[in-house]
C-alpha positions in Angstrom: -90.1 185.7 -35.6 -92.3 182.9 -35.7 -90.2 181.3 -38.5 -87.2 181.9 -36.3 -89.1 180.0 -33.3 -90.3 177.2 -35.5 -86.5 176.7 -36.6 -85.0 176.9 -33.1 -87.8 174.2 -32.3 -86.9 171.9 -35.0 -83.0 172.3 -34.4 -83.9 171.5 -30.4 -85.7 168.6 -31.5 -83.1 167.5 -33.7 -80.6 168.0 -30.8 -82.6 166.0 -28.5 -83.4 162.9 -31.1 -79.6 162.4 -31.6 -79.9 162.5 -35.3 -82.7 160.5 -36.3 -82.8 161.2 -39.9 -86.2 162.8 -40.3 -84.8 166.0 -40.3 -82.4 165.4 -43.0 -82.8 166.8 -47.0 -81.3 166.0 -49.9 -78.4 166.0 -50.9 -77.4 165.8 -47.0 -78.9 162.7 -46.1 -76.6 160.1 -44.5 -77.0 156.5 -43.5 -74.6 154.7 -41.5 -74.5 150.5 -41.8 -72.1 147.9 -40.0 -72.2 144.2 -40.7 -72.3 141.5 -37.7 -73.8 137.8 -37.1 -75.9 136.0 -34.7 -73.1 136.1 -31.8 -72.3 137.2 -28.2 -69.0 138.1 -29.7 -70.7 140.5 -32.0 -73.8 141.6 -29.4 -71.7 143.4 -26.9 -69.9 145.0 -29.6 -73.0 146.4 -31.3 -74.0 147.5 -27.9 -70.7 149.7 -27.7 -71.2 151.2 -31.1 -74.7 152.3 -30.7 -74.3 153.6 -27.5 -71.5 155.7 -29.2 -73.6 156.6 -32.2 -76.2 158.3 -29.9 -73.6 159.9 -27.7 -71.5 161.5 -30.6 -74.6 163.0 -32.3 -74.3 160.9 -35.5 -77.0 162.6 -37.9 -79.4 160.2 -39.6 -80.5 156.7 -39.3 -78.2 153.6 -38.3 -78.5 149.7 -39.3 -76.9 146.7 -38.7 -76.7 144.2 -41.1 -77.5 140.8 -39.4 -76.3 137.5 -41.2 -77.3 134.5 -39.6 -78.7 131.0 -40.3 -81.8 130.0 -39.9 -80.7 127.4 -36.9 -78.6 130.4 -35.5 -82.0 132.7 -35.3 -83.9 130.0 -33.2 -81.7 130.6 -30.3 -80.8 134.1 -30.9 -81.3 137.0 -27.9 -80.4 140.2 -29.6 -82.8 141.3 -32.0 -83.7 144.4 -29.9 -80.1 145.7 -29.7 -80.2 147.8 -32.8 -82.2 148.7 -35.9 -81.8 145.4 -37.9 -82.0 144.3 -41.2 -81.5 140.6 -41.4 -79.3 139.3 -44.4 -79.0 135.3 -45.4 -75.4 134.4 -44.2 -72.8 133.4 -46.5 -70.2 132.5 -43.9 -70.5 129.0 -45.6 -70.5 129.9 -49.3 -73.5 128.2 -50.9 -71.9 127.2 -53.8 -68.2 126.3 -52.9 -68.7 125.5 -49.3 -65.8 127.3 -48.4 -66.3 128.6 -44.4 -65.4 132.6 -44.7 -67.6 135.0 -42.5 -65.9 138.4 -43.5 -67.9 137.8 -46.6 -71.0 138.7 -45.1 -70.0 142.6 -45.4 -70.1 143.0 -48.9 -72.7 140.7 -49.2 -75.0 142.3 -46.7 -74.5 145.6 -48.4 -75.4 144.1 -51.5 -78.5 142.9 -49.8 -79.4 146.6 -48.3 -79.2 147.9 -51.4 -81.3 145.7 -52.9 -83.9 145.1 -50.4 -84.0 147.9 -48.0 -86.0 151.1 -48.6 -84.0 153.4 -46.6 -81.2 152.8 -49.8 -83.9 154.9 -52.0 -84.1 157.6 -49.4 -80.2 158.3 -48.7 -77.4 160.3 -50.3 -74.5 159.4 -48.4 -73.5 156.3 -46.7 -70.9 155.7 -43.6 -70.1 152.0 -43.4 -68.1 151.3 -40.1 -67.0 147.8 -38.5 -68.8 146.7 -35.1 -65.8 147.0 -32.9 -65.4 150.5 -33.2 -66.5 153.5 -30.7 -67.7 156.8 -32.6 -66.2 159.9 -31.3 -68.2 162.6 -33.0 -70.3 163.0 -35.9 -68.7 161.8 -39.3 -70.3 164.0 -42.0 -68.9 162.6 -45.3 -69.0 166.4 -47.4 -67.1 168.0 -44.1 -64.6 165.5 -44.2 -63.8 165.9 -48.3 -65.7 163.1 -49.7 -67.2 164.1 -53.2 -69.2 161.7 -55.6 -66.6 159.2 -57.3 -63.9 160.5 -54.6 -64.7 158.3 -51.2 -63.1 159.2 -48.0 -61.6 156.0 -45.9 -59.0 155.5 -43.4 -55.5 154.0 -44.7 -54.4 150.4 -44.0 -51.0 150.4 -44.9 -50.5 146.8 -44.5 -52.3 145.7 -47.8 -49.4 145.0 -49.8 -51.2 143.6 -52.5 -52.2 146.9 -54.1 -48.3 147.2 -54.9 -47.5 143.4 -56.2 -49.0 140.6 -58.3 -52.0 140.7 -56.5 -53.5 143.8 -57.9 -52.3 143.0 -61.3 -54.6 139.8 -61.1 -57.4 141.0 -59.7 -58.3 144.2 -61.5 -57.5 145.7 -64.7 -56.5 149.0 -62.8 -54.0 148.1 -60.4 -52.5 151.8 -60.4 -56.0 152.7 -58.8 -55.7 149.9 -56.0 -55.9 152.1 -52.6 -54.5 150.9 -49.4 -57.8 151.7 -47.1 -60.6 150.4 -45.2 -62.0 150.7 -41.6 -64.3 154.1 -41.9 -65.7 154.2 -45.4 -67.7 157.7 -46.6 -69.3 157.4 -50.1 -71.6 158.7 -51.9 -74.8 156.2 -52.6 -74.0 156.0 -56.4 -70.9 155.0 -55.7 -72.0 152.4 -53.3 -74.2 151.1 -56.3 -71.3 150.6 -58.6 -69.2 149.4 -56.1 -70.9 147.1 -54.2 -71.4 144.0 -56.7 -67.7 144.2 -57.4 -66.7 144.2 -53.5 -68.4 141.1 -53.2 -67.3 139.4 -56.6 -63.7 140.3 -56.2 -63.7 139.2 -52.3 -64.6 135.8 -53.5 -61.9 135.7 -56.5 -59.2 136.7 -53.8 -60.5 134.1 -51.6 -60.5 131.3 -53.9 -56.7 132.9 -55.1 -54.8 130.2 -52.7 -51.9 130.1 -54.7 -51.1 134.1 -53.3 -52.3 133.6 -49.8 -48.9 134.1 -48.9 -47.7 136.8 -46.2 -45.0 138.2 -48.5 -48.1 138.9 -51.3 -51.0 139.6 -49.0 -49.3 141.5 -45.7 -51.9 138.6 -44.1 -49.8 137.6 -41.1 -52.1 134.3 -41.3 -51.1 133.7 -44.7 -54.7 131.9 -44.6 -56.5 134.5 -47.1 -58.6 136.1 -44.1 -58.6 139.6 -45.2 -59.9 138.6 -48.7 -62.6 140.7 -48.2 -60.6 144.2 -47.7 -58.6 143.4 -51.3 -62.2 142.6 -52.5 -63.0 146.4 -51.6 -59.9 147.6 -52.7 -60.0 146.1 -56.1 -63.9 146.7 -56.2 -63.2 150.4 -55.9 -60.3 150.4 -58.9 -62.7 148.4 -61.1 -65.5 151.0 -60.4 -62.7 153.7 -60.8 -63.2 155.3 -57.4 -60.2 157.1 -56.0 -59.9 157.7 -52.3 -59.1 160.5 -50.4 -57.2 159.1 -47.3 -57.1 160.1 -44.1 -54.3 158.8 -41.4 -55.8 161.1 -38.5 -60.0 160.0 -38.6 -59.4 156.8 -36.9 -57.1 155.0 -34.4 -56.1 152.1 -33.0 -56.2 152.5 -29.0 -52.7 151.9 -28.1 -51.4 154.3 -30.8 -50.5 157.8 -30.3 -52.7 160.7 -32.2 -50.4 163.2 -34.1 -50.4 166.4 -32.4 -53.1 168.6 -32.5 -55.8 166.0 -34.0 -58.8 164.7 -32.7 -59.5 161.3 -34.5 -63.3 160.9 -34.2 -63.2 157.1 -34.6 -61.7 154.7 -32.2 -61.4 151.2 -33.9 -60.1 148.3 -30.8 -59.6 145.5 -33.4 -56.1 144.8 -31.7 -55.1 144.5 -28.0 -54.3 147.9 -25.5 -53.2 148.4 -22.1 -53.0 151.1 -19.5 -50.5 150.1 -16.8 -50.8 146.7 -16.0 -54.6 146.7 -17.1 -55.1 145.5 -20.5 -58.2 144.5 -23.0 -58.3 142.4 -25.8 -61.8 142.0 -28.0 -60.4 138.0 -28.6 -60.8 137.6 -24.8 -64.4 137.7 -25.2 -65.4 135.6 -28.1 -68.0 134.0 -26.7 -68.7 136.5 -23.8 -72.4 137.0 -22.8 -71.9 140.0 -21.1 -74.7 142.0 -22.8 -77.3 139.5 -21.2 -75.4 139.2 -17.7 -76.9 141.6 -15.3 -74.6 143.8 -13.5 -71.4 142.5 -15.4 -69.2 145.0 -17.1 -65.7 144.6 -18.4 -62.3 145.0 -15.9 -62.5 148.4 -14.8 -59.4 150.4 -15.8 -57.4 152.8 -14.0 -59.0 156.3 -13.0 -57.7 159.6 -14.8 -56.3 161.0 -12.3 -54.1 157.4 -11.7 -52.9 157.8 -15.7 -52.2 161.4 -15.6 -48.8 160.1 -13.7 -47.8 157.2 -15.9 -46.1 159.7 -18.9 -45.0 163.1 -19.0 -45.4 163.4 -23.0 -48.6 165.1 -23.5 -49.2 162.8 -26.8 -48.4 159.6 -25.0 -51.1 160.9 -22.4 -53.6 161.4 -24.6 -53.0 158.2 -26.3 -53.6 156.7 -22.8 -56.8 158.6 -22.3 -58.2 157.2 -25.8 -57.7 153.8 -24.1 -59.8 154.6 -20.9 -62.3 156.1 -23.2 -62.9 153.1 -25.2 -63.1 150.7 -22.2 -65.2 153.0 -20.4 -67.7 153.8 -23.0 -68.1 150.2 -23.7 -69.3 149.8 -20.0 -71.3 152.9 -20.3 -73.2 151.4 -23.1 -73.4 148.0 -21.1 -74.8 149.5 -18.0 -77.8 151.2 -20.1 -78.5 147.9 -21.8 -78.5 146.0 -18.6 -81.2 148.6 -17.6 -83.1 148.2 -21.0 -83.1 144.4 -20.6 -84.9 144.9 -17.3 -82.3 144.3 -14.8 -82.2 145.3 -11.3 -80.2 148.7 -10.1 -76.7 147.7 -9.7 -75.1 148.1 -6.3 -73.1 151.4 -5.7 -69.6 151.7 -6.2 -66.8 153.6 -7.3 -66.6 152.7 -10.7 -70.5 153.1 -11.5 -70.3 156.5 -9.9 -67.7 157.6 -12.1 -69.2 156.4 -15.2 -72.4 158.7 -14.1 -69.8 161.6 -13.2 -69.7 164.8 -14.8 -65.9 164.2 -15.4 -66.6 161.4 -17.5 -69.4 163.2 -19.1 -66.8 166.1 -19.9 -64.2 163.3 -21.1 -66.7 161.7 -23.7 -68.5 164.7 -25.0 -68.6 164.8 -29.0 -65.6 165.7 -30.9 -66.8 168.0 -33.7 -64.0 168.3 -36.8 -62.0 171.9 -36.5 -62.0 173.5 -40.0 -58.8 171.6 -41.9 -57.8 169.9 -39.0 -57.9 166.4 -40.9 -56.2 166.2 -43.9 -56.4 163.6 -46.4 -53.5 162.6 -48.4 -54.7 164.6 -51.5 -55.1 168.1 -49.1 -51.7 167.6 -47.6 -50.1 167.7 -50.7 -51.9 170.7 -52.0 -51.2 172.3 -48.7 -47.8 171.3 -49.3 -47.3 173.2 -52.4 -48.0 176.8 -50.6 -45.4 176.5 -48.3 -42.2 175.5 -50.5 -40.0 177.6 -52.1 -39.9 178.7 -55.6 -37.0 176.6 -56.2 -37.9 173.4 -54.0 -41.3 172.2 -55.6 -43.2 169.5 -53.5 -42.8 165.9 -53.9 -44.5 163.2 -53.1 -42.3 161.0 -49.8 -40.4 158.4 -51.5 -41.7 154.7 -51.1 -39.5 153.0 -48.1 -38.8 149.3 -47.2 -37.6 148.4 -43.9 -35.4 144.9 -43.7 -34.1 142.8 -40.7 -31.8 139.9 -40.6 -32.1 136.6 -38.5 -31.9 133.3 -38.2 -34.1 130.1 -37.9 -33.7 129.6 -34.2 -35.9 130.3 -30.9 -33.9 133.3 -29.9 -34.6 135.0 -33.4 -38.1 134.5 -33.6 -39.2 136.0 -30.1 -37.2 138.5 -31.2 -39.1 138.9 -34.5 -42.3 138.8 -32.8 -41.6 141.8 -31.1 -40.2 143.8 -34.0 -42.9 142.9 -36.4 -45.3 143.8 -33.3 -43.9 147.0 -32.7 -43.5 148.0 -36.6 -47.2 147.7 -37.3 -47.7 150.2 -33.9 -45.1 152.8 -35.0 -46.5 153.7 -37.8 -43.4 152.8 -39.8 -44.4 153.6 -43.6 -44.0 151.0 -46.3 -43.5 147.3 -45.9 -40.9 145.1 -43.5 -38.9 141.9 -44.8 -37.1 139.5 -42.6 -34.0 138.2 -44.2 -33.9 134.7 -42.8 -30.6 132.8 -43.2 -30.8 129.1 -43.0 -29.1 126.1 -43.7 -31.6 123.4 -45.5 -31.3 121.1 -42.5 -32.8 124.1 -40.5 -35.2 125.0 -42.5 -36.9 121.3 -42.7 -37.3 121.6 -38.4 -38.1 125.3 -38.7 -41.5 126.5 -37.8 -41.5 129.8 -37.8 -42.1 130.9 -41.2 -45.6 132.5 -40.9 -43.7 135.0 -38.3 -42.9 137.8 -40.9 -42.9 138.5 -44.8 -39.7 136.5 -45.1 -37.0 136.8 -47.7 -35.2 133.0 -47.8 -31.0 133.6 -47.6 -28.5 130.6 -48.0 -27.0 130.6 -44.3 -23.2 131.7 -44.2 -23.0 130.9 -40.5 -20.4 128.4 -41.6 -18.3 130.2 -44.1 -18.4 128.2 -47.3 -14.3 128.7 -48.0 -12.7 129.0 -45.2 -15.1 127.1 -42.7 -14.7 129.9 -40.2 -18.0 130.3 -37.6 -19.5 133.5 -37.7 -23.1 133.8 -38.0 -23.4 137.9 -37.6 -22.0 137.7 -41.4 -25.4 136.6 -42.1 -26.3 140.2 -42.2 -24.7 141.9 -45.1 -24.6 138.4 -46.9 -28.7 138.5 -46.4 -28.8 142.1 -47.7 -26.9 141.4 -50.9 -28.8 138.1 -51.5 -32.2 140.2 -51.4 -30.8 143.3 -53.6 -29.7 140.3 -56.2 -33.2 138.2 -55.9 -36.2 140.2 -54.8 -38.2 142.8 -56.7 -37.5 146.1 -55.1 -39.6 149.4 -55.6 -38.7 151.2 -53.0 -36.4 154.1 -52.6 -34.9 154.2 -49.3 -34.5 151.2 -47.2 -34.3 151.2 -43.5 -31.8 148.3 -42.0 -32.6 147.5 -38.4 -31.4 144.7 -36.0 -33.9 142.0 -34.7 -33.4 142.9 -31.1 -35.4 146.4 -31.5 -38.5 147.9 -30.7 -39.8 150.6 -33.1 -41.6 153.4 -31.2 -42.3 155.6 -34.1 -41.6 156.1 -37.8 -38.1 156.4 -38.8 -38.1 158.1 -42.2 -35.7 159.6 -44.5 -37.5 162.8 -44.7 -37.7 163.7 -40.9 -33.8 162.6 -40.6 -32.7 164.4 -44.0 -31.4 161.1 -45.3 -30.5 161.6 -49.2 -28.6 159.6 -52.2 -24.9 159.6 -51.1 -25.6 160.8 -47.4 -27.3 157.9 -45.3 -28.2 158.5 -41.6 -27.3 156.4 -38.9 -27.1 156.1 -35.0 -23.3 156.8 -33.4 -21.5 153.5 -32.2 -18.7 155.0 -30.5 -17.2 152.1 -29.4 -16.0 151.2 -32.8 -12.4 152.6 -31.8 -11.0 150.6 -34.9 -12.1 154.1 -37.1 -9.1 155.9 -35.6 -6.5 153.3 -35.1 -4.3 151.4 -37.6 -7.2 149.0 -38.0 -8.9 151.5 -40.5 -5.6 152.4 -42.2 -5.2 148.7 -43.0 -8.7 147.8 -44.3 -9.9 151.1 -46.0 -8.0 153.5 -48.4 -10.0 156.5 -46.9 -9.7 155.8 -43.3 -10.6 159.7 -42.9 -13.9 158.8 -44.0 -14.7 155.9 -41.8 -17.8 156.6 -39.4 -18.6 154.6 -36.1 -22.0 154.0 -36.8 -24.6 151.3 -36.7 -27.8 149.9 -35.4 -30.1 151.8 -37.6 -29.3 152.6 -41.2 -31.2 154.7 -43.7 -29.8 154.3 -47.0 -30.7 155.1 -50.2 -31.3 151.9 -52.6 -28.7 153.2 -55.2 -26.3 153.6 -52.5 -27.1 150.0 -51.0 -26.4 148.6 -54.5 -22.9 149.9 -54.6 -22.2 149.3 -50.9 -23.5 145.9 -50.2 -21.0 143.8 -51.8 -18.1 145.9 -49.8 -19.8 145.2 -46.5 -19.4 141.7 -47.4 -16.0 141.7 -48.6 -14.6 143.8 -45.8 -16.4 141.8 -42.9 -14.6 138.9 -44.5 -11.6 140.6 -44.4 -11.6 142.1 -40.6 -12.8 138.4 -39.8 -9.9 137.1 -41.0 -7.4 139.8 -39.6 -6.9 137.7 -36.3 -3.9 139.7 -35.7 -5.9 142.8 -35.1 -8.6 141.3 -32.5 -7.2 143.0 -29.6 -9.7 145.1 -27.4 -7.4 148.3 -27.8 -7.5 147.9 -31.3 -11.1 147.0 -31.9 -13.1 147.9 -29.0 -14.5 144.3 -28.9 -14.2 143.5 -24.9 -14.4 139.5 -26.2 -11.3 140.3 -28.2 -12.7 137.5 -30.8 -13.2 139.5 -34.2 -17.3 139.3 -33.0 -17.9 142.8 -34.4 -16.2 142.3 -37.6 -19.5 142.7 -39.2 -19.8 146.0 -37.7 -16.4 147.1 -39.0 -17.1 145.7 -42.0 -20.0 148.3 -42.5 -17.7 151.1 -41.8 -15.0 150.0 -44.0 -17.5 149.5 -46.8 -19.2 152.7 -46.5 -15.4 154.4 -46.2 -14.2 152.6 -49.6 -17.1 154.4 -51.2 -16.8 158.1 -49.3 -20.6 157.6 -48.0 -20.4 159.9 -44.7 -23.4 159.5 -42.5 -25.5 162.1 -41.0 -25.1 160.6 -37.2 -27.9 161.2 -35.4 -28.1 160.5 -31.4 -31.8 160.7 -30.9 -33.4 157.5 -33.1 -32.1 155.0 -30.6 -31.9 154.5 -27.2 -30.6 151.2 -25.2 -33.2 150.6 -22.4 -31.2 151.0 -19.1 -29.7 154.4 -20.6 -30.7 157.6 -19.2 -32.9 159.7 -21.9 -32.0 163.3 -22.9 -34.9 165.5 -21.6 -37.2 166.1 -24.6 -36.1 163.5 -27.1 -38.6 161.4 -28.9 -36.5 158.0 -29.4 -38.0 156.0 -32.0 -36.1 152.4 -31.4 -35.3 150.5 -28.2 -32.4 148.5 -28.9 -32.2 145.9 -26.3 -29.0 144.6 -26.9 -27.8 144.9 -23.1 -29.0 143.8 -20.2 -31.4 146.4 -18.1 -33.2 146.1 -15.2 -35.8 148.2 -12.8 -35.8 147.5 -9.1 -35.6 143.7 -8.7 -36.9 143.4 -12.1 -34.4 142.7 -15.2 -34.3 141.3 -18.8 -31.1 140.1 -20.5 -31.7 138.8 -23.8 -28.7 136.4 -23.8 -30.9 134.4 -20.9 -33.4 133.7 -23.4 -31.1 132.4 -26.1 -32.3 128.6 -26.0 -35.7 129.2 -25.0 -39.3 129.0 -27.0 -41.4 131.4 -26.0 -43.3 131.5 -29.3 -44.2 127.9 -30.1 -45.4 127.4 -26.4 -48.9 128.6 -25.8 -48.9 131.8 -23.6 -45.3 131.8 -22.5 -43.8 135.1 -22.1 -41.1 136.8 -20.1 -41.3 138.1 -16.3 -43.9 141.1 -16.4 -41.9 144.6 -15.7 -42.9 146.5 -12.4 -46.4 148.6 -12.5 -45.2 152.6 -13.5 -47.0 153.6 -10.7 -44.8 151.7 -7.9 -41.9 154.0 -9.4 -40.1 156.2 -7.2 -40.5 159.7 -8.5 -37.9 161.8 -6.6 -35.4 161.7 -10.0 -36.7 162.4 -12.6 -34.0 160.9 -14.9 -34.1 157.8 -13.4 -37.7 157.8 -13.5 -37.8 158.5 -17.3 -35.0 155.9 -17.7 -37.3 153.1 -15.7 -40.2 154.0 -17.5 -38.8 153.3 -20.7 -37.0 150.2 -19.5 -41.0 148.8 -18.6 -42.2 150.1 -21.9 -39.6 148.1 -23.8 -40.3 144.8 -21.8 -44.0 145.1 -22.0 -44.2 145.8 -25.4 -42.0 142.6 -25.8 -44.9 140.9 -23.7 -47.9 142.3 -25.5 -46.3 141.2 -28.8 -45.9 137.5 -27.6 -49.7 137.7 -26.1 -51.0 138.8 -29.1 -49.2 136.0 -31.2 -50.5 133.4 -28.9 -53.9 134.6 -29.5 -53.3 134.6 -33.3 -52.6 131.6 -33.3 -55.6 130.1 -31.2 -53.8 129.2 -28.2 -56.3 127.6 -25.3 -57.7 129.9 -22.8 -54.9 130.0 -20.0 -57.6 130.2 -17.5 -58.9 126.6 -18.2 -55.4 125.5 -17.2 -55.5 122.7 -14.2 -55.1 123.8 -10.8 -52.1 121.7 -10.5 -50.4 123.8 -13.4 -50.8 126.8 -11.7 -49.3 125.6 -8.3 -46.3 124.7 -9.7 -46.1 128.3 -11.4 -46.3 129.6 -8.1 -43.1 127.3 -6.6 -41.2 128.5 -9.8 -41.9 132.1 -9.5 -40.4 131.9 -5.4 -37.6 130.9 -6.8 -37.0 133.1 -9.7 -34.5 136.1 -9.1 -36.7 138.0 -12.0 -39.5 139.4 -9.7 -43.0 137.8 -11.1 -42.3 134.4 -13.1 -45.2 132.2 -14.5 -43.3 128.7 -14.6 -46.3 127.0 -16.6 -45.4 129.8 -19.4 -41.7 129.7 -19.8 -39.1 127.0 -19.9 -35.9 127.3 -20.8 -35.6 124.6 -23.0 -35.7 124.1 -27.1 -38.9 121.9 -27.3 -40.1 120.6 -30.5 -43.3 122.4 -31.6 -46.1 120.6 -31.4 -49.9 121.1 -31.8 -51.5 123.4 -29.5 -53.7 121.2 -27.6 -50.5 119.2 -27.1 -48.8 122.1 -25.4 -51.3 123.3 -22.9 -53.0 119.9 -22.3 -52.0 117.8 -19.2 -51.5 114.7 -19.9 -54.2 111.9 -19.1 -53.2 109.0 -16.8 -52.5 105.9 -18.6 -52.1 101.9 -17.5 -48.6 101.6 -15.9 -46.8 102.7 -12.8 -49.5 105.6 -11.4 -52.0 103.7 -12.4 -50.8 100.6 -10.6 -49.8 102.7 -7.8 -53.0 104.4 -7.3 -54.7 101.0 -7.5 -52.5 99.4 -4.6 -52.8 102.7 -2.4 -56.7 102.4 -2.7 -56.3 98.6 -1.7 -54.3 98.8 1.2 -56.6 101.8 2.6 -59.6 99.3 1.8 -57.7 96.4 3.4 -56.4 98.1 6.7 -60.3 99.6 7.5 -61.3 95.9 7.2 -58.3 94.8 9.6 -58.9 97.7 11.7 -62.6 96.6 12.2 -62.2 93.3 12.9 -59.5 94.0 15.9 -62.5 96.3 17.3 -64.6 93.2 16.9 -62.5 90.4 18.6 -61.5 93.6 21.7 -65.2 93.8 22.1 -65.9 90.0 22.2 -63.4 89.5 24.8 -64.8 91.5 27.3 -68.2 89.7 27.2 -66.5 86.2 27.8 -66.8 84.5 31.2 -64.8 85.8 34.2 -62.7 82.7 34.6 -61.5 83.1 31.0 -60.2 86.4 31.6 -58.4 85.2 34.8 -56.8 82.4 33.1 -55.6 85.4 30.5 -54.5 87.4 32.9 -52.3 84.6 34.7 -50.8 83.4 31.6 -49.7 87.3 31.0 -47.8 87.0 34.8 
């Protein structure tokens, strides 16, 4: 009985302490690490992570690896924010002089292993980033980690694991895993890995020849993710194979998988709830930790959020967004009190942060047995459910492609599509097929917008001289097939004016070799009349499809040339351009490429699985319960007085002008909820418009555009005048211009010109001079008047008589 009492007391103390690590015993001792620098930016992230660490009851101690120069430490205020090991800064490389702060992470871990006593008293290490919120205990062995088999989150954009980059930087490219974010591993594995992690980071960073986006997946093409490749290549060298999970960690704004509770939030990307939004980049120099009483802008309350989405998983995603920012603010509130700040004034928001409702929403999330599957576990579990004659196979590789041209019109569509691609969870890589003339390329500024395959333009046909830019799509696909190194089994073909909302996979939609999947284009009436009989030997095999295509690579290789030839053939058949034959409302042969696709597929008797639940046009009423994966905003759509038509933005450069965007759609909370069909239609339209603007905002932040709040008041006044004259609701005239300016440097785009000597300067000088002369003249007149009144009366009489 006494023993039981002692055990209960120890357990209670462990719970109170929040897992200090004192009660841990080998082989179950855990230590958590994260790396930061001496900046306000990392201080508020540290406050959020440390608060969530305690709140989530993460076992074991935590150490902040603080990389600072001696000069930075003189003015640093945040030594008290977390248990800290000071690490010599390698932001400026001591040998090469290269400025690369991300290298401090592996350098800090190497330093900890060599100089910290804690490293000798631990079995398992959890490595996190500062911009994370812990939701529940991260127990390595519960996640499936073993010695030699770390557990990590999936980083699918590390495409260098599949190409020449891995072959150049590791002897075992086949062992390269696309992982990062959350790392949980045995201390022995970390000791073997850490020096390799650092050296491989230096190696990749120095390999400037292979910094291209198409090789690294780095959208900046600047070697910024060299440290991530350093980890993957170092682990491959050490022979470590990861158990990879896509469920442990989530980015705010992403939709969690049904039945899964992520235990880690990584707020590395901007996220929003309704019209409220947050981006860590907006707070790069923010000293909010030391500014008593100030918190990040309060988000909507749970009661409001419940009305924003009817889909349960989307609603869960919104609540994760709330949990992230509210946990950050709760941590700041407690840190201000620890700093000695006076008690803040009562507010509804502070009351909510202290409420039982918030406590219940953010209580620790504990993993249910079997709820989180690593890739290895998922494959093993699948075998038990397969029929004897259908053995489990890994999912085939995929690649997504889309075709564009060198114009501002396609650039902003590219920004939107690529942004949504990364948010959607679409497997595999994405490639833009960019069709440009040599002259266009000399002036083109959008090379870094997406991984790109360059294609000679066929807008002006080289043989016939016909101007038909749509033919670039089949021509580009054919060029890509003949010139690119493609290792994917299935290809997904999209249009640039699309937004991905979720993954489009061949295994979900049942695509197979000889059986592509597509979406219905019912207006292609030529499949049912003489047009098909003229242009294919198998008119009965003509499918009215387009938009989204999922096709096996073998089928695409046979089909692409026919697609191009049939497009040329239909385009040349001007005698059958009529609307009653083609369905083309312009009767101009503009949809010849679409018929080229259908007739080319018919020639090979490729019959499509036609699925109407993949794609929806904003403005159309959705079918109840259907989770559409793609917005195709090819037609204009509206919500109330707000509307959007892509054609209105054909010549508008919203990509190269800092902070340019489209008119903001309405707040979902303002919608009429009396008609469910109309409500769901409008919610989808708002989602599409908002996603485009979110993509542009993130793009401008990545370009390091100056803070929009620093613009002059005169510019803001001009913007207000513009907004009152537009029909699109709120319109920021300073951020969108209906012209095609030549791209300039950021400072030239946003800074008002300084007045020089000239008309304005001369005018200002003469106005001031005239004002001074007028003032002196007025004083002279007054002096004369008062002097006259003091003169002799005779003079006054003489003056009066003269007037008479």
